[in-house]
C-alpha positions in Angstrom: 11.7 73.7 65.7 8.3 74.4 67.2 7.9 77.9 68.8 4.9 78.9 71.1 4.0 82.5 71.6 1.2 84.0 73.6 -0.4 86.9 71.8 -2.6 90.0 72.6 -4.4 89.9 69.2 -4.9 87.8 66.1 -3.2 89.7 63.2 -1.0 87.1 61.6 2.7 87.6 61.8 1.9 91.2 63.0 0.1 89.9 66.2 1.5 91.5 69.3 3.2 89.3 72.0 1.6 89.6 75.4 3.3 89.8 78.8 0.7 87.6 80.5 0.9 84.1 79.0 -2.0 82.4 81.0 -4.3 85.3 80.2 -3.4 85.6 76.5 -6.5 85.6 74.3 -4.6 84.0 71.5 -1.3 82.0 70.9 0.7 81.1 68.0 2.5 77.9 67.1 5.3 78.6 64.5 7.2 76.0 62.7 10.8 76.9 61.8 13.2 75.0 59.6 16.7 76.2 59.4 16.3 80.1 59.0 12.7 80.0 57.5 9.3 80.2 59.0 7.6 77.3 57.4 4.2 77.6 59.0 2.3 79.5 61.7 -1.0 78.9 63.2 -2.9 81.2 65.6 -5.4 79.8 68.0 -7.8 81.2 70.5 -7.0 80.5 74.1 -10.3 79.0 75.4 -9.1 79.4 79.0 -8.2 83.2 78.8 -11.4 84.4 80.3 -11.3 82.1 83.4 -7.6 82.9 83.9 -8.3 86.6 83.7 -11.4 86.1 86.1 -9.2 84.3 88.7 -6.6 87.1 88.4 -9.1 90.0 89.0 -11.1 88.4 91.7 -8.2 87.9 94.0 -8.0 84.1 93.9 -4.8 84.3 92.0 -1.5 83.3 93.5 1.7 83.7 91.5 2.6 80.4 89.9 -0.8 79.0 90.8 -2.9 80.0 87.8 -2.6 79.0 84.2 -2.9 75.3 84.8 -5.3 74.8 81.8 -3.2 76.8 79.5 0.0 75.0 80.6 -1.7 71.8 79.4 -2.4 73.5 76.0 1.3 74.5 75.8 2.5 71.0 76.6 0.1 69.5 74.2 1.7 71.5 71.4 5.2 70.1 72.3 7.2 73.4 71.7 10.9 73.5 71.7 10.9 77.3 72.4 8.5 79.6 74.3 8.7 83.3 73.8 7.3 85.6 76.5 8.0 88.7 78.7 7.3 86.9 81.9 6.4 83.5 83.4 5.5 82.2 86.8 7.6 79.8 88.7 5.1 76.8 88.2 5.0 77.0 84.4 8.7 78.0 84.1 9.9 74.9 86.1 7.5 72.5 84.2 8.7 73.8 80.8 12.3 73.8 81.8 12.0 70.1 83.0 10.4 69.3 79.6 13.6 70.9 77.8 11.7 73.9 76.4 13.9 77.0 76.0 12.3 80.2 77.2 13.2 83.5 75.6 12.2 87.2 75.8 10.6 88.7 72.8 12.3 91.1 70.4 10.2 94.1 69.4 6.5 93.7 69.8 5.1 91.3 67.1 5.3 87.7 66.5 7.3 88.2 63.3 10.0 90.4 65.1 10.3 87.8 67.9 10.5 84.7 65.6 13.0 86.5 63.3 15.1 87.4 66.4 15.1 83.8 67.4 16.3 82.7 64.0 19.1 85.2 64.1 20.1 84.3 67.6 19.2 87.8 69.0 16.8 86.8 71.8 17.9 86.6 75.4 17.1 83.5 77.3 15.0 83.7 80.4 17.1 82.2 83.2 14.6 82.4 86.1 10.9 83.0 86.6 9.7 86.6 86.1 6.3 87.6 87.5 4.4 90.9 87.6 
């Protein structure tokens, strides 16, 4: 299972999950087999600055930003996405692709992935925006 998680910082499995996926400075792709984390990679989100700039300059519409980041997500072909919120555009595209979207557990990548493995995460059933 491939898991995609937007992050606030780059600190291995102790990295903190962020509430704004499109503006996340980093993201993790975690490979899970059975009940074990087999591999995890943390990448810099090259589009975070432009997403943040759009948001702070008032050109942002809910569900309308994050297009470049959405392409990154789709390129990673995740089975699961873990986040606190997600706009309607990204939510609908990911659901159509069969990606399950869950709320994090705790604050770190490790806590959320372990929660997923144990079946403790709550599934997001509709878009949630700030």
